[in-house]
N, C-alpha and C positions, 0 to 999 in steps of 0.2 A: 398922054404921049409927051407933053411938054415937061411934066414932072420927071419922066424917065430920062429925057434928054438932059435935063438939068442935073439929075443924079449922075449920069454918065460923064458929063462935062466936069462936074465937081470931082469925081473920082480921078479923071485924067489930070486936072490941074493941080489938085492938092495931094495926090498920092502917087500917081505914075510919073508925072513930070519931074518931081525932085529926084527920083531914082535915076531917070534917064539923064537928067542934067549932071548929076554927080558922076555917072559912068562916062559921059562925054568929057567932063573935066579931067577925070583920071586918065583917060586915053590921050587927051590933048596934052596934058602935062608930061606924060610918058613919051610923047613923040619928039621931044626936044633933047638934044645932047645934054649930058650931065653937066651941071655947073660945078666947077671945082672950087670949093670953098672950105673953110675950116668949120668943122662941126661945132654946134653950140655946146654939146656935151657928148660923151661916148654913146654911140648907137642912137643918135637922135633920128636917123633915118628910119630905124625900126619903130620908134615911137610914132613917127608920122604915118608909117604904113598901118600900124595898129589903129591909130585914131581915125584915119580916113575910111578904113574898111569897117570899123565899128560903126561909124556914121552911116555908111552904105547899108550895113546889115540892119541897123535901126530903121532906116527908111524902107527897106524891102519888107521887113517883118510888119511894119505899120501898114504898108500897101496891101500885102497879102492878107493880113487879118481883116482889113476893111472890105476887100473884094471877095474873099472866100469865107463867109460867115460860118459855114458849116464845118470848116476844117478844124481839126483838133490842134491844140497848141504844139503837140509833138510833130505833127505833119508840117505845121508852119515853121517850126525850128529846123527840121530837116531840109525843107525846100529852100529856106532863107540861107542857111549855112552853106549848102551845096552851091547855090547860085553865086553867092558872094565869094566863096573860096574859088570856084571855077573862074569867075571874073578875075580874081587875083592871079590865078595861074596863067590865064590868057594875057594878062598885062605883063607878067614876067617874060613870057615868050615873046611878046611884042617888043619889049625893051631889048631883047637879045639882038634885034635887027636894027637898032638905032645906034649911030656912031657915038662912041664914048659912053654908052650905057651897057649894062649887062644884066642877065637874068641872075637872080639870087635866091637860093633855097631859103635863106634866112629871112629875106623880105617876104617870100611866100608864106613862111610860118607865121610871121607877124600879121600878114593879111588874114590867115586862117584864125589866129587867136582873136584878132579884132572882129572877125565875122561872128564868132561865138559870143564874145562879150557884148557886142551891140545888139544881137538878137535876144540874148538872155536879159539884158537890161530892159529892152522894150517890153518883152512879154512878161517878165517877172515883176517889174516895178511900174513902168509907165502905163501899160495897158490895164493892169489890175487896179491901179490907183484911179484911172479914169472910169473903170467899170464900177468901182465902189462909189465914186462921186455920183455917177449917173443913177445907180440904184438908190442912193441916199436921197437924191432929188425926187425920184419917182415915188418913194415912200412918203415924202412930205406932202405931195400933191393930193 
């Protein structure tokens, strides 16, 4: 029982909490009126959307893969991309109600692209690399 509690606590702290924290951060940041400033480069806001949603997808795919060991990579990809893209859509709708902010289809497309990139990066590179290292260590023992 102690081991199961420890595994559950570990799952929450290391896998679910980062996802929840990033979702809260995105919502919190979107709750403030836009800051009018000069862009660093053209479309820098789209790059930020892409990057933050790629990170969110990376964390979601990581959490789902850890928690749902029997799920196929395709199912993990579908669930991750739908969740992150749906969160991006809800964030755009949320911004429509914030003074000096607006909903943008281009921002949503950047969110979707980031969700695909982050998910694929985790499942195709990070997850496979760690599986190969784990298998390599097991064959040495």
